[in-house]
N, C-alpha and C positions, 0 to 999 in steps of 0.2 A: 368357521366356514372353510370348506375344502376348495382349493383352486385347482384348475386343470394343470396337467403336467407341463404343458407348453407355455405357461404364462411367462416364463423367463424370457421368451423371445420378444415379448412386448416391452420389456424394461428399457432396452437401449433407446427406443424412440421417446419414451417418457422422459428419461434423464436428459437426453439431448435437447428436447423441446423446452424442458425446464431451464436448462443452462442458457439456451439461445433466445428464449422468449419468442420463438418463431418456428413454425413448422418448416418453412422453406430453408432457413438457416440450419435447422436440425437435419434436414434431408441432405444438404451439402456436406455436413459433418459426417454423416453415416454412409454417404454414397448411394442413397436410394431416392425415390421420388417423394415430393411433399404429400402426395395422396397416400403413399404407403405409411408415412409417419402419422398422418391424421387417422388412418384406419387402425393402426396399432394402438394409438392412444385411446381411440373410441372403444376398441375391444377391451382394453385394460379397465376403462371406466365401467364398462358393462359387467365385467367379471367381479369388480370390487363393489359395484353398486354405489359409486360416488362420482361426483364431478371433480376432475383433477385440474382443469383449466377454465378460465373465463376467456372466451374467444372474441376477437373482432377482426376487421379486415386487414389490420396492420400488424398485430402482434397477439401473443397469448400470454396470460398471466396465471400463475399458480393460484388455486383456491387455498383456503386454510387447510383443507384436507390434503390437497396436493403438496403443499409445503411440508406438512407433517410426514407424508410418505417419502418425499424426497430426502428429508433429513435422516430417515431411517434406512432407506435403501441405498443411497449414494455411497456411503462408506463401505457397506457390505459388498456392493457391486465392484467397487474399486479393489477391495481386498481379494475378491474372487479372481478378478482379472490379473492381479499381481501374482496370485498363487499359480496361475497358469503360464506365467512368463518363463521362457526357457532359461535355465540357469546359465549365467555367463553372457547373456544377450546384452547388446549395447543399450544403455538407457535411451528411451525414446518417448514420444508422446507430447501432448500439450501440457505445459507447466503454467499454472495460474498463480501469479504473484501479486500481492497487494503490498504497497509500501507508501510511507508518508512522502508527500511530494518533494520536499527539499532534498531529503536523503536519496530518494530515487533519482532525481535529476542530476545531482552532483556527485554521488558516491556509487550508485548502482549502475547507471547507464554507461559510464566510462569503462566498466569491466565486463559488460554483457557480450560484446563482440568476441572477446577471447574465449568466453565460456562456450559460445555456440560453435566456435572453431574446434574446440575439444569434443563437443557432443553435438554433432550436426543433425542428429535425429530428434533433438528436443526443440520443440516450438514454444514460443512465449506468448502469454496474454498478460500484459502488465497494467495494473490498475494503480494510479497514483492519486489517492484521495486521503484527506485528513479525517479519517473516521475509523471507528472500531468495527472490525468485520467478524462475521460468524464463519469460521473456517469450514466447519462441517456443513452447515446449512447452505452456504454459498459455493461450496465445492472449490474452495481456494486451497492450493497446495502449500503455499508459504506466505506468511505475512511478516512484514518488518515494521515495527513501530513501538510505541509505548505499551507497557503491559497494563492495559486498562480492564481486562476481563480475565478472570481465572476460571478455567474449565478443565476438569480432570481428564477430558478426552484430548486435550491439546498439550503438546510439549512446548515449553517456552525456555529459551536459552539466551543468556546475555551475549550480545553481539558487539555493541559499540557504545562508548561513553562520549557524548557530545559536550563540548565546552561552549559556553556563551562568551562572545567577544564583542567589545565595544570599539568602534573604529570610525574614522573620518578621513577625508582626503587631505593630503598635505596642503593643498590650496586653501581648503576651508580653515584648517588650523592656523595657517599663516595669517589669514585675514581676521579670524575671531579669537585666536588664542587656544591653548590646550587646557582642558579642564584638569585640575589637580585633585579634586575631591568631588564626591557625588553632588554636593550642594551647588557646585559650579554649573551643573547641567541646567539649572533654572535660567541661566543667562545665555544658553546656547539654543541652536535650532535642532530639535530632536525629531527624527523621522521614525514613525511608530507603526507597527503592524497591527491590523485589526483581524481577529479571528473570524473568518467568514461563517463559521458554524454558530458561534455564540454571540457574535457582534461585539465582543469585549476587546478593549485595547490591551496590547501586550504589556505584561509586567516587566519592569526593568529592575534587576538586582533584588528580586523577591520583594519588591515594594509596590504593592498594588495602588498606593496613593500617590506614586511619583508623578503620574500624568493624568490630566483630564483633557478633554478634547480641545478646549481653548489654548492649552499650553503646547500643543503639538503643531509643528510647522508643516508636516506632511503625514498623511495617514493613507495606508493602502492595505488591501487584503493579500497582496503579492509580495512575498519577501524578496524575490528577484528584482522587483521594481524598486524596493528600498535600496538594494545594492546599486542599481543604476543611478538613483538619486544621490547616493553618497559619492559615487564616482564623479558625478557632475558638480560636486561641491555644494550640495544643498544642505548638508547637515551631518549629524551624528546618528549612527545606527547601532543596534544591539541585536545580534543574531547568532544562530548556531554556527559552529566553526566551518561546516561544509560549504556555507555560502561565501565565506571570506578567505579561505586558505589561499586561493590563487591570486586575488587582487592584492592581498597583503604581501605575498611572496614576490609579486611583481612591482611592489612599491607604489601601487595605485591607491592603496588605503593604508592608514597607519593606526596601530593598536593604541588605545588610550585606557587609562585607569586599570592597568593590568593587575594591580594589587587588590582590587575590589571585584569579587566575582561570586556567582552563585555556585551551588553544588552542581557537578556534572549530571546531565540527564542520561539515564540508561535507555538504550534501545534494545529490543529483543527480537529474535527470530523465532517464529512460531509455526508449528505444523502439527498435523493430526498424529496422535500416538499410535501404537501398535506396530505392525510391520510396515516400514517406510518404503515407499516405491523407489526404485533406483533413480528416477529422474529427480525426486526430491532430495534423496541422500547426497547425490553428487553436487547438486546446487548448494545445499547447506554447507557441505565440505568446502566448496569453492569460495563461498562467502568468508569463511574463517581463514582460508589461505590468503585471501586478498586484503581483508579488512582488519585482521588482528595482527598487530606487530609483534 
């Protein structure tokens, strides 16, 4: 099927609407009216002979055909825009970053302000969700997390090795004693994380049978709430180092069973391969500058 030569002018409205799931929000992003976005999308649907969106009064959602088109067109459109960037121009634009929540809250957020001072033309959309993302399909520029999916279109580089730490407050240990071996934990109040996605209790020390629900003194889907509970003297926690570095350094929590630990967990920074946009390149370089010792 031959498309008219001006079909390219309809693509920005389609991609913006797909990204925002709203014609009004897409219009604000593009600096045009919602009616113009709707008209351009409708014309593109007519040219292609397919429905790209399911519409209602509150939002629009991509159809299966629309999703397939978006996955094909978005990276090509990004590459075209990148090719037209003036050499030497300051990195700019919206940078979409997906990061696992704990690392995002405790490691990434503290360094973002300095990054934006260096690159004031880069805007951020930060998603902190414990899930595997489709960088190409969801138009995400950078993802930070575990390497759960291998895709030859995606570059994955090792970024950070997290250590698991067991700790409790000095007040709790003074009252209940300090465990000397793993078996001692059966006599203590253990505060356990439940994965909100799977519903499973966290494994301690690579031992899935260590806890069942009746043996847990406190269960929550929020690791930060576990830290709060431990600070209040409610029991012992076992979490990634980024949650515990500050309270341990401040003497509010004390590390226990240091000689018994699991293998460090590797976190990866992931981004689409090919010609890397300046905004992505400078952000990844900044992560390595700040997080790699």
